[in-house]
N, C-alpha and C positions, 0 to 999 in steps of 0.2 A: 545938633539934634536932628534926625534921621525922618525922612521923607519918603512912603512907602508907595506902592502902587500894587492894586488888584484887579487881575483883567478876567474876564468871562465873556464867553459866545454862545450862543445857540441856536440851530435850526429849528424853524417853526412853519409845520406845514400848512399854513395860513396867509390870507394877502396883508399886505402892510396897512391896509385902511382898518381891517380889522385887531389887527396886532396894534396899531397906532390909537385907536377907541380905547384900547383895553388901558394899557401902559399909561396913558398922557390924563388919566382919570384918579385922583388922590386915592377914591374911595375903593379903589380894586388893592392898595398896598395889603393891608391887612388878610387878604385872600392868598397871598403870593408870600407871606411871612410866618415863618415858626413859631404857633402856638406859644410856646416855652419862654418866647420875645417877650408875651405880656402887652405886645403891641395894640396902643387904640389911637388914632387920631383924636386930638381934644377941639381943632379949630372949629369953633363955632361960624355956621355962615360957609362952609366950604362949598366952593365951585365945583362942578361936574368935571372942568376942562382944568389942566393946566397953563398957567401964562405966565409970563417975565412980573419977577417981581412979587408973584406969591408966597406967601409965608403958611406954614405949614408946622403944627404943633403937634407932639406926640407924647405920649407915656410910652416909656419901653422898661422891658427889664434885662440889659444885657448880661450882667454878671451877677451871679448868687441871687437872684428874682428879686435886685434891689429896684425900685420902681424910681425912673428918673426922666425928666422932660429934655424932650430934643425937638428943637427948631431948626427947621429948614428954608431956605428960599430957593425958590425956583429964577434962578439966574438967567437963562436962555433957553428959548423955544424956537425951533423950527418946525411947521406941521409937515408929520410923517417922515422927519430926516432925525432930531435928534431934542431931547432936552438936558439941562443940568441942573442938580439939586446940590447946595451952598450947607453945611451948617453954620446956623447961627450963634446958638446955643446948644452945649450937648456933650458927650462922652468925648470926643477929641479935639485935640488940639487944631487943625485942619480937618476938612473932611470935603471933596471937590468929588462929585458923581454925574460923568458922563454915561448917558441912556442913548444909544444909537439903535436906529432899525434901518436896514438895507432890504431893497427888493431882491431876492435870488429867484431862480429857476425852483418851483415847487412849493416857493415861500416864502417867508422873511427870515433874513438874520438880525438876529437882536446882540448887540455887543454891549459889555458895562466896562468903565473903566474908572476905577474908584483911586484919588490920590487923596492919600491920609497921613496923618502922622497925632501918633498917640500922645495923651498929654504925661506930665513928668519927667520930659527928658531922657535921659539915661535908662531910669526905671519902664517909662514905656518904653523903651528898644527891645526891653529884655522883655518885655509883656505881650509884646508885638511876635517874638520868637516863640515863645511860651503858648499863648492863647491867643491872640488876636487875630493874626492872621488865618490860626486854624476854624474859628468862629466865623470869620467871612465865608473862607469856602463853606463852610457847614449850610450858611444861610443861604449863598446862592446855591448850593447842591438842592435845598429844598425847594427853593424857586424853580428850579428846573423840572422837579419832578411837578409842581404843581401847575407851570407853564403845558404840562406834558397833559396833565390831566383834563387840561381846559381846552386845548386845541389840538391834540393829539401827539401823535411822535414823528417825526420828520424820519423819512427814507431816502437815502441818497440814492 
């Protein structure tokens, strides 16, 4: 069964403190997720900041508008450097997402490395080639534009 990786990076014209405060708050996830995903956080008593061991539950509609529950755990956090979320229950067999931020001249570099394995073995591999990879690219392209709307465009 194949395991895949998806990588994205974005330069943002804002300091690392400002970027970290935004991305480390689970309440901001909806703001950078496409509306068609039907993304709603369902966790009660949600903390304003992520911490190791935090469980976040969502309702999402990744395909055909069908709502499903997705549960992730924040497994690692290093303040103003990175955090990792891992799926505990949801659409993937494996989902491990590393979010990192680095100070750069003129702002912050934000990177994402998603390591994932679709469900259903061989059929999941076919689905990855046909739709999953494209859908991830589309979601991160949307996020790129949402981040630009919030923080502005980086001029190198």
